[in-house]
C-alpha positions, 0 to 999 in steps of 0.5 A: 500500500503506498499512500498517495496524499500523505496529509490526508492519509492515517493508520488502519485502526489495528491498534489504538492510536488514541491510547498510544497517542495520549500516553506519549503526549502524558510522557512529553508533558512529563519529561520534557518540562524541566525548564531546560529548554534545550534538554527538553528538546533533546528529550522530546526528539528521543522520545518521538524516535521511541514513537515511531519506532514502536509504529514500525516507522523505522525508516522516517526514524533513522532519516530524522536521526540522520539530520543535522540540525541545530537550534538556537 
C-alpha cells in the first residue's frame, strides 16, 4: 500500500492509536517540562524516535536521526 497524499492518509485502526497518542503526549508533558529548554528538546526528540520505531516507522526515525539540526 502506498499512500497518495500523506497529509490525508491515516494508519489502519488495528491498534488504539488514541491510547498510544495520549500516553506519549503525557510522557512529553512530564519529561519535557524541566525548565531546561535545550534538554527538553533533546528528550522530546528521543520520545518521538521511540514512538516512530514502535509504530514500525524505522526509515522515518533513521532519516530524522541522520539530520544535522541546530536549534537556537
